[in-house]
C-alpha positions, -999 to 999 in steps of 0.1 A, spaced: 26 217 -554 38 228 -518 68 240 -507 79 238 -472 108 235 -447 113 202 -433 134 206 -398 143 177 -376 161 176 -342 190 154 -340 204 147 -307 237 167 -295 267 148 -295 251 120 -316 235 137 -347 221 113 -368 196 91 -374 173 69 -399 136 79 -405 110 54 -424 90 74 -447 59 61 -470 54 82 -503 16 83 -521 8 97 -554 -3 128 -540 10 159 -551 48 159 -547 55 179 -512 87 202 -523 105 209 -494 142 217 -480 155 207 -447 186 213 -422 203 179 -423 221 158 -450 203 129 -467 211 99 -480 175 83 -491 169 48 -497 137 34 -515 131 0 -496 100 -4 -522 76 6 -550 80 29 -578 76 69 -586 94 99 -594 124 119 -571 119 155 -583 146 180 -575 147 216 -589 165 209 -618 160 171 -626 135 144 -621 142 109 -615 123 75 -614 131 53 -586 126 15 -576 135 -2 -548 172 -1 -536 176 33 -561 201 57 -536 195 98 -536 222 123 -522 204 151 -510 219 184 -494 205 208 -470 194 234 -499 179 221 -525 142 215 -528 131 181 -536 101 159 -531 92 126 -544 58 109 -550 45 73 -557 30 59 -593 -4 58 -596 -25 35 -573 7 29 -552 24 36 -520 62 35 -519 87 38 -490 119 57 -482 149 47 -452 163 81 -447 195 84 -431 203 120 -420 229 135 -399 244 169 -396 275 183 -410 292 180 -375 284 144 -370 316 137 -393 333 169 -388 348 165 -356 382 188 -359 374 224 -378 408 225 -385 413 197 -404 408 197 -442 402 158 -442 373 156 -420 357 180 -443 364 164 -474 334 139 -462 308 166 -467 322 168 -505 292 147 -520 268 171 -504 286 206 -518 276 194 -552 264 220 -581 224 214 -586 233 224 -625 260 194 -631 251 169 -600 234 137 -603 214 127 -568 206 93 -582 225 58 -574 209 28 -592 206 3 -566 212 -23 -589 247 -11 -606 280 -23 -592 281 6 -566 243 8 -556 249 -28 -544 277 -20 -526 263 9 -509 227 -7 -499 248 -33 -483 268 -7 -460 237 12 -455 218 -15 -444 244 -23 -419 241 14 -409 202 11 -406 203 -21 -386 225 -9 -359 204 23 -354 174 3 -348 194 -23 -326 207 1 -305 233 -27 -292 264 -15 -272 291 1 -292 262 13 -321 273 47 -322 307 39 -330 300 18 -354 275 42 -369 300 69 -372 324 49 -391 308 29 -413 288 63 -426 322 74 -430 330 45 -456 299 52 -471 314 87 -478 343 76 -489 326 55 -515 308 88 -528 337 107 -528 355 76 -550 319 75 -573 316 113 -582 356 116 -587 356 142 -562 394 143 -563 415 176 -575 383 194 -588 365 190 -557 394 204 -535 392 236 -550 348 237 -534 364 222 -500 392 249 -506 363 277 -506 343 258 -479 368 258 -454 372 298 -461 339 305 -459 329 286 -429 342 313 -400 316 335 -416 291 308 -422 295 294 -387 289 332 -375 259 335 -393 246 305 -378 255 323 -344 242 352 -347 213 354 -375 188 367 -352 209 398 -353 214 422 -381 240 405 -396 256 426 -429 274 411 -460 303 433 -450 305 420 -418 308 383 -424 330 392 -453 352 410 -431 356 379 -412 366 360 -438 392 387 -450 373 393 -484 359 421 -499 323 423 -497 312 416 -539 344 388 -538 327 371 -506 289 377 -523 306 361 -552 322 331 -534 288 320 -512 264 320 -539 293 298 -560 300 274 -529 270 274 -512 241 274 -545 222 298 -527 225 340 -521 243 354 -486 202 370 -482 184 334 -486 204 318 -463 200 341 -436 166 339 -438 164 305 -441 182 303 -405 157 328 -391 129 309 -408 142 273 -394 143 293 -361 105 305 -363 90 275 -369 106 257 -338 95 286 -319 59 277 -334 59 248 -321 79 246 -287 65 277 -274 33 297 -266 44 329 -281 30 353 -299 34 353 -340 55 385 -335 73 378 -309 88 350 -326 95 368 -355 113 391 -338 132 365 -319 140 353 -349 154 375 -364 126 392 -387 123 433 -384 93 430 -403 61 410 -390 43 413 -426 74 400 -445 76 371 -423 40 362 -425 40 364 -466 75 340 -464 55 316 -440 26 313 -462 45 312 -493 63 282 -482 39 267 -457 1 277 -482 -10 286 -442 -5 313 -415 18 309 -385 -15 305 -363 -27 279 -387 6 259 -390 6 260 -347 -30 246 -346 -22 220 -369 8 209 -349 -17 205 -318 -41 184 -334 -41 151 -322 
């Protein structure tokens, strides 16, 4: 079983796409990514693996996946399965950072992996309703007729609103959203300055919290530690530099914010099961 980071660069201004994916019966490739995802099984059977739960899947089943939880899928023996992934960045649905109403669209993705059920059965009432909506979005993205971006934006919000209702993300979720909005200035600062020596104390001051309270609130809300989140931002940047530039590995590590080249190599090999140079050569293969 391998572990890797799946980066997908979505265009600025329309941070959405639909990606078709084939799953085989090989060992599951556990990964996480830089986007939110709605995964629709379009054929075949197998199992979808998350950190805390494994779900069987069949055609029509839907999975909600955040940008931090490690996950992967495999098909049953001697079969292949297919998925369409609807992927987007948070900013695709959050236009006004001052409006809690917009942020609430993200509630289905601010889940606690210990308690959340990622799967919606395709043959359930909500599954059938969502499949119709998601099929419309996928078709709009394929056809790209005039106005398709507005239609996708509006229809995705309807899907997210349905998920808020399905998961009963009402008053209890309001607390989660309040925490997320409280942390958001610090998160944005981290995303803008991750190549620098951003400290926990510095991030805590931005949102007027003590370091201990900020550490606890960050873990509770993001389901990942402050340091781990910061390292993931640097790792994402390093992989992009490996793919897009001819910089040396030491230059890439430094530019992405890694102060220790050896620790960067160890992190990379743990996630990718290969060295940065091997990864770069693999990208260049025809």
